[in-house]
C-alpha positions as CSV (number, residue, x, y, z in Angstrom):
1,M,33.5,-17.8,-26.9
2,K,33.9,-17.4,-23.2
3,K,34.7,-13.6,-23.7
4,Q,31.2,-13.4,-24.9
5,H,29.1,-14.6,-23.0
6,I,30.4,-12.7,-20.7
7,I,29.9,-9.2,-22.5
8,T,26.4,-10.4,-22.9
9,L,26.2,-11.2,-19.1
10,I,27.6,-7.8,-18.0
11,L,25.3,-5.9,-20.5
12,S,22.1,-7.6,-19.2
13,C,22.6,-6.6,-16.3
14,V,23.1,-3.3,-16.6
15,I,19.7,-3.5,-19.1
16,F,17.6,-5.0,-16.4
17,A,19.4,-2.6,-13.6
18,G,18.4,0.4,-15.6
19,C,14.8,-0.6,-15.8
20,N,14.3,1.0,-13.1
21,Y,11.4,-1.5,-12.2
22,S,10.2,-3.3,-8.6
23,K,8.7,-6.0,-7.3
24,G,7.8,-7.6,-3.7
25,V,5.7,-9.4,-1.5
26,N,6.1,-8.8,2.4
27,K,3.9,-9.7,5.6
28,D,3.8,-9.3,9.1
29,F,3.4,-12.1,11.3
30,R,2.5,-10.3,14.2
31,T,0.0,-8.1,12.5
32,G,-1.1,-10.6,10.0
33,L,-1.2,-7.5,7.4
34,F,0.1,-8.7,3.9
35,Y,1.2,-6.3,1.1
36,S,2.6,-7.0,-2.8
37,Y,3.6,-4.2,-4.8
38,N,4.8,-3.8,-8.9
39,G,6.6,-1.3,-10.0
40,F,6.5,1.1,-7.0
41,R,9.6,1.1,-4.6
42,V,8.1,0.6,-1.4
43,R,10.0,0.6,1.7
44,D,7.3,-0.7,4.1
45,V,3.4,-0.9,4.2
46,L,2.4,-0.9,8.3
47,L,-1.1,-1.1,10.5
48,I,-0.6,2.2,12.9
49,D,-2.5,2.3,16.4
50,P,-4.4,5.0,17.9
51,D,-1.3,6.8,19.1
52,N,0.6,7.0,15.6
53,K,2.5,3.8,16.9
54,R,3.2,0.5,14.4
55,M,0.7,-2.1,15.7
56,T,2.3,-5.3,17.8
57,D,-1.1,-7.4,16.4
58,N,-4.3,-7.3,14.7
59,K,-7.0,-6.1,17.7
60,V,-8.5,-2.9,17.9
61,Q,-10.5,-1.3,20.3
62,L,-14.1,0.1,19.2
63,N,-14.3,3.9,18.6
64,S,-11.0,4.5,18.0
65,Q,-9.2,5.3,14.9
66,I,-6.2,3.0,13.4
67,A,-4.3,3.6,9.6
68,I,-2.9,1.8,7.3
69,V,0.5,3.4,6.0
70,A,2.8,2.8,3.0
71,L,6.2,4.5,3.2
72,D,8.4,5.9,1.0
73,I,6.6,5.0,-1.9
74,S,8.6,5.8,-5.4
75,N,9.0,5.4,-9.0
76,Y,6.0,7.6,-9.8
77,G,5.3,8.3,-13.7
78,L,5.6,12.4,-14.3
79,K,3.2,14.5,-15.1
80,D,3.9,18.4,-15.7
81,G,6.4,16.9,-12.7
82,K,4.1,15.9,-10.9
83,V,2.7,13.0,-9.2
84,F,-1.1,11.3,-10.0
85,P,-1.7,8.5,-6.9
86,G,-4.6,6.9,-6.3
87,M,-5.7,4.6,-3.2
88,M,-8.9,2.3,-2.8
89,L,-9.7,1.4,1.2
90,L,-12.2,-1.4,1.1
91,V,-13.5,-2.5,4.9
92,T,-15.8,-5.5,4.9
93,D,-17.4,-7.7,7.5
94,K,-16.9,-11.9,7.4
95,K,-20.2,-11.7,5.3
96,G,-18.6,-9.3,2.8
97,T,-20.9,-7.0,3.4
98,P,-18.5,-3.4,3.1
99,V,-18.4,-1.2,6.0
100,L,-16.2,1.5,4.4
101,N,-16.1,1.4,1.0
102,A,-13.4,5.0,-0.4
103,A,-13.4,4.0,-4.5
104,D,-10.2,7.0,-4.8
105,L,-9.3,8.8,-2.2
106,F,-7.3,11.1,-4.1
107,D,-10.5,11.4,-6.6
108,G,-10.4,14.6,-8.4
109,D,-7.0,15.0,-6.8
110,L,-4.0,17.9,-9.5
111,G,-1.1,16.3,-8.3
112,H,1.8,16.1,-5.7
113,L,5.4,16.8,-5.9
114,P,7.0,13.7,-5.7
115,A,7.9,14.0,-1.8
116,D,4.8,14.7,-0.9
117,A,3.3,11.5,-2.3
118,S,5.7,9.1,-0.7
119,E,4.0,8.7,2.2
120,L,0.6,7.6,1.9
121,R,-1.6,7.0,4.8
122,G,-5.6,5.6,4.7
123,D,-7.2,6.0,8.3
124,I,-9.9,3.6,9.6
125,T,-12.5,4.7,12.4
126,I,-13.6,1.4,14.0
127,A,-17.0,2.6,15.4
128,Q,-20.7,1.3,14.0
129,P,-21.6,-0.8,12.3
130,M,-18.4,-2.2,13.3
131,V,-19.2,-4.7,16.0
132,A,-17.3,-6.2,19.1
133,G,-16.2,-9.4,19.1
134,E,-16.3,-9.7,15.6
135,T,-13.2,-9.5,12.5
136,Y,-13.3,-7.2,9.4
137,H,-11.2,-7.2,6.3
138,V,-9.2,-4.5,5.1
139,K,-7.9,-3.7,1.9
140,V,-6.4,-0.9,0.5
141,R,-4.7,-0.6,-3.0
142,I,-2.6,2.6,-3.8
143,W,-2.1,2.4,-8.1
144,D,-0.4,5.6,-10.3
145,K,-2.6,7.2,-12.9
146,V,0.4,8.3,-14.6
147,K,2.5,4.8,-14.9
148,T,-0.6,2.8,-14.8
149,D,1.2,-0.7,-14.4
150,N,2.2,0.5,-10.3
151,E,0.3,-0.8,-8.1
152,L,0.7,-1.8,-4.1
153,T,-1.9,-3.8,-2.1
154,A,-2.7,-4.1,1.2
155,E,-4.8,-6.4,2.8
156,A,-5.4,-7.5,6.9
157,D,-7.7,-8.8,9.5
158,L,-9.2,-6.6,11.8
159,V,-10.0,-8.4,15.5
160,V,-12.0,-5.2,16.8
161,Q,-12.6,-5.5,20.6
């Protein structure tokens, strides 16, 4: 009886490991960036400053450009050897009014080799109608147009100076 339980446990572990499935959450307490993923594998999601370096807080300068970058994304579904990501980028003011709203930065895209889609970047220009002294909420959603359960979301508040 004990031997049967051990065999069942081993088989369950092998089957679970073979599912190729990933899920998790993470928060950068310095910048406040929170991200979660389901189905995708991802190494990290970062806020990047105008010098293309990892930000250490959530303060941004008016008339600059920052980015949210997802690193080492994998586990896409393949169609004809290509992957088809979608990426939504939304920036809202404190009332929830969009100041930037891109429903899909890859709309109409013809697909990519998996290695070419392992790093996705959403650039945000900090400029009018944004105002110094205000806080803006950024939300990014990345999804897989082939393996539709795959999704990554990231959110942060940005304080414009």
